[in-house]
N, C-alpha and C positions, 0 to 999 in steps of 0.2 A: 242313190236315187230313193231308197226307202224312207231316208231321214225327211227328204223334201216332201214326199207324199204324206208322211205322218205329220209334218207341220202343217200342212194344208187341211188335213182331216180335223186336226185339233183347233184350229184358229177359229175364234169366235166371229171374224169378219169374213171368213170365206163362205160365200153361197154355194158355189160349185166350181169345178175345175174340169179341163179336157186336156188330156196328154196328146199333143199334136205330133210329136216325134219323139223316138227312143231309140238309141243305138247303144250297144254295149259290145266291148270287145274283152280280150284277156285282162288288160289293166286300165280300161277306161270306161266312161259313159258319158252320153250326150243326152239331154233332155230338154223338151221344149213343151212348155204347158201354158194354156190361157186359163186364167183363174178370173171368175166373176165374183165381186166382192158384195157385201149385204147393201151398199149404196148404189148398186149398178154400175160402178166403174169396174175397170178391168186391169189385171197386172198380168204383163206377158213374162214368163220366167224362161231364162235359157241358161243352161248350166252345163259345162263341159269339165269333167273331173278325170285327171290321172294322176300317177305318182310324181310326175315332174311339172304339171301345168293345171291350173284351174282358172277358167274363164267364166264370167257371169255377166248377165245383163237382166236387170228387173225393171220393166217399163210400165209405168203406172199411167193410165190414161182415163179420161173422163168418158160419159156416156156416148160422145160424139167422136171419140179417137184422139182427142186433143191431149198433148203431153201435159201430165201433171208434174211427173219426176221420172227420170231414169237413172238408175245406179248402174255403173258398169266399170269394168278394169281394163278396157281397150287402152293399149299404152300409146295414146296420141295427145296427152296433156301433161307433158313434162314439167311444166311450171307449177303444176298444183302440188302442194306440200304432201298430201297422202298419194301421190303417184304410185301406182298406175289407177288407184281407187279415185273415183270422181262421180259426181251427178249433175244432171243436166235439168233446168228448170227453165220456166219462162224468163227469168232473169239472167239466164247464162249458165255457165260451167263453174262448179265449185268444188272444194275439196269433199270428201265423203268418208266417215267412219262405220258407215254401213256397208258391210261387205259380204253379208249372208242373206238368205232369204228370211231368218228369224229376225235379223236387224230391221230389214225392210218392213216385215210384217208389223213389227213392233212400232216403227214410225207411223205407219198407215194407220193402225189401230188407235194411236192417239189422236189422229186427225179426224176419224170418222166415227168413233164412239162417244 
């Protein structure tokens, strides 16, 4: 969790963020954050991390809440070469090599700076 918050604190494209949910157990954590970016779009971050499982969703939306891109690893697109990692855009679902918050922030930074 601290790595995630550190990335947000240091990112040049993050205007602010709010932790919406946080749960921690002996060997897991769940984190849900709403991030406002410098162009007033939002990135909704959801991460679940344990020794045996990691799931994520990074949902980037415009000022009106419309999807720009969502990266996730929900295992429902088995035909995608990067299964379970994939991304959703207005053009549909495609393979994704962006599997961490750092990867996603890098992509978004290239788009808005």
